[in-house]
C-alpha positions as CSV (number, residue, x, y, z in Angstrom):
1,M,126.7,35.3,-58.0
2,D,127.2,33.4,-61.2
3,N,129.1,35.3,-64.0
4,F,126.9,37.6,-65.9
5,K,126.3,41.2,-67.0
6,S,123.7,42.7,-65.0
7,P,120.8,44.2,-66.9
8,S,120.0,47.7,-65.9
9,K,117.0,48.5,-63.9
10,Y,116.0,44.8,-63.2
11,D,114.3,44.4,-60.0
12,F,115.2,40.8,-58.7
13,K,113.1,41.0,-55.8
14,L,110.0,41.9,-57.8
15,K,110.7,39.2,-60.4
16,A,111.0,36.6,-57.7
17,E,107.9,37.7,-56.0
18,E,106.1,37.5,-59.4
19,C,107.5,34.0,-60.0
20,F,106.5,32.8,-56.7
21,K,103.0,34.0,-56.9
22,S,102.3,32.8,-60.4
23,V,103.3,29.2,-59.8
24,F,101.2,27.0,-57.5
25,F,103.4,23.9,-57.5
26,S,107.0,23.4,-56.9
27,S,109.5,20.4,-56.7
28,I,111.5,19.7,-53.6
29,A,114.6,17.4,-53.4
30,S,115.5,15.7,-50.2
31,T,117.9,13.0,-49.2
32,D,118.6,10.6,-46.4
33,G,122.2,10.9,-47.2
34,I,122.2,8.0,-49.7
35,N,119.2,8.3,-51.7
36,V,117.6,11.3,-53.4
37,W,113.8,11.9,-53.6
38,N,112.1,14.4,-55.6
39,S,108.3,15.5,-54.7
40,I,105.9,18.0,-56.1
41,L,104.5,20.2,-53.5
42,W,102.3,23.2,-53.1
43,L,104.4,26.0,-51.2
44,A,103.3,29.0,-49.0
45,K,105.7,31.6,-47.9
46,D,105.8,34.5,-45.2
47,E,107.1,37.8,-45.3
48,N,110.6,36.6,-44.6
49,W,110.7,33.9,-47.5
50,N,110.3,31.0,-45.2
51,L,108.4,28.4,-47.1
52,Y,105.7,26.0,-45.9
53,F,104.2,22.8,-47.0
54,R,102.2,20.0,-45.4
55,S,102.6,16.3,-46.2
56,K,101.6,12.9,-44.6
57,P,104.2,11.6,-42.0
58,G,105.3,8.6,-43.9
59,R,106.1,10.2,-47.1
60,N,109.6,9.9,-48.4
61,H,110.5,13.6,-48.2
62,I,109.5,13.7,-44.6
63,L,111.5,10.5,-43.7
64,N,114.5,12.2,-45.4
65,I,114.1,15.4,-43.6
66,A,114.2,13.4,-40.3
67,K,117.6,12.3,-41.3
68,N,119.0,15.2,-43.5
69,N,117.3,18.4,-43.3
70,N,119.0,20.1,-46.3
71,V,116.6,20.5,-49.2
72,S,116.5,22.0,-52.7
73,I,113.6,23.6,-54.4
74,A,112.7,24.5,-57.9
75,I,109.9,26.8,-58.6
76,Y,108.8,27.4,-62.1
77,D,106.0,27.4,-64.6
78,S,106.3,24.1,-66.5
79,K,104.2,25.6,-69.2
80,Q,106.9,28.1,-70.3
81,I,108.3,27.6,-73.7
82,D,109.9,30.7,-75.3
83,S,111.7,32.0,-72.2
84,I,112.1,30.3,-68.8
85,T,111.8,32.0,-65.5
86,G,112.3,30.2,-62.1
87,L,113.6,30.1,-58.8
88,Q,116.2,27.8,-57.2
89,I,116.3,27.7,-53.4
90,T,118.4,25.7,-51.0
91,G,117.5,25.7,-47.4
92,T,117.1,23.5,-44.2
93,A,113.6,22.0,-43.3
94,E,112.0,21.2,-40.1
95,V,108.7,19.5,-39.1
96,L,106.9,22.0,-36.9
97,N,105.7,20.4,-33.6
98,S,104.6,23.3,-31.3
99,A,101.0,24.3,-31.4
100,Q,102.3,28.0,-31.8
101,D,104.5,27.4,-34.6
102,I,101.9,25.3,-36.5
103,E,99.1,28.1,-35.9
104,K,101.6,30.7,-37.3
105,A,102.4,28.8,-40.3
106,M,99.0,27.8,-41.1
107,K,98.1,31.5,-41.2
108,Y,100.5,31.7,-44.3
109,Y,99.5,28.2,-45.6
110,H,95.9,29.1,-46.0
111,N,96.1,32.6,-47.0
112,D,99.0,32.6,-49.5
113,K,97.7,32.0,-53.2
114,N,94.1,32.0,-51.6
115,E,92.6,31.0,-55.0
116,I,93.5,27.4,-54.4
117,S,94.3,27.1,-50.6
118,N,90.8,26.2,-49.5
119,I,91.2,22.8,-51.1
120,Y,93.9,22.1,-48.6
121,T,91.8,22.3,-45.5
122,E,90.3,18.8,-45.1
123,D,91.8,16.3,-42.7
124,D,94.6,18.6,-41.5
125,A,95.2,16.4,-38.3
126,K,96.6,13.6,-40.8
127,Y,99.4,15.8,-42.0
128,V,102.5,17.4,-40.7
129,L,103.6,21.0,-41.4
130,V,107.2,21.7,-42.6
131,K,108.9,24.8,-42.7
132,I,112.0,25.5,-44.9
133,T,114.3,28.3,-43.9
134,P,116.1,29.4,-47.2
135,V,119.9,29.7,-47.3
136,R,120.4,30.7,-50.8
137,V,117.9,31.8,-53.4
138,F,118.7,32.1,-57.3
139,I,116.6,33.4,-60.0
140,Y,116.8,32.0,-63.6
141,D,115.3,34.4,-66.1
142,Q,116.2,33.3,-69.6
143,S,114.8,36.5,-71.2
144,R,117.0,38.8,-69.1
145,L,120.1,36.6,-68.1
146,G,120.4,34.2,-70.8
147,D,121.6,30.9,-69.6
148,N,122.8,32.5,-66.3
149,R,121.3,32.6,-62.8
150,V,121.8,35.2,-60.3
151,E,121.8,34.9,-56.5
152,I,119.3,37.1,-54.8
153,M,120.5,38.0,-51.4
154,L,118.0,37.0,-48.6
155,K,118.3,40.4,-47.0
156,D,117.0,41.9,-50.1
157,L,113.9,39.7,-50.2
158,R,113.2,39.6,-46.6
159,A,110.6,42.3,-45.1
160,S,112.3,45.2,-43.4
């Protein structure tokens, strides 16, 4: 955890959930081991904070994941001006191949943030579905933490 004085009664899990639910798009960084690529994606998550996105097979981030499955994700509302809140996540990505894994992931993909998920149902067969398993999750909440970020333990985020 970065060095900071913990604000009293601050619920990091609640704030992380609020941040995730209020932001529809995120940025994911991937690498092939030499070059780094950043993409804007719509993410869904399950109760264990596994993240899901879909993409076309030939996209740079999909090609990078095939070579190096380590990814980094930033989730934040780019319209924030006075005080910035966001999540920084590192994890490992895998393209889902089994019908059972894809069916399970699609349940989250089409139900999470359902206000816009219905626009992502066309031509599903032309896409691959990717699961990101978080390794570390940090919250950056400028109003409560100043210019510090705090690591949120995955065990605290995940469903019991």
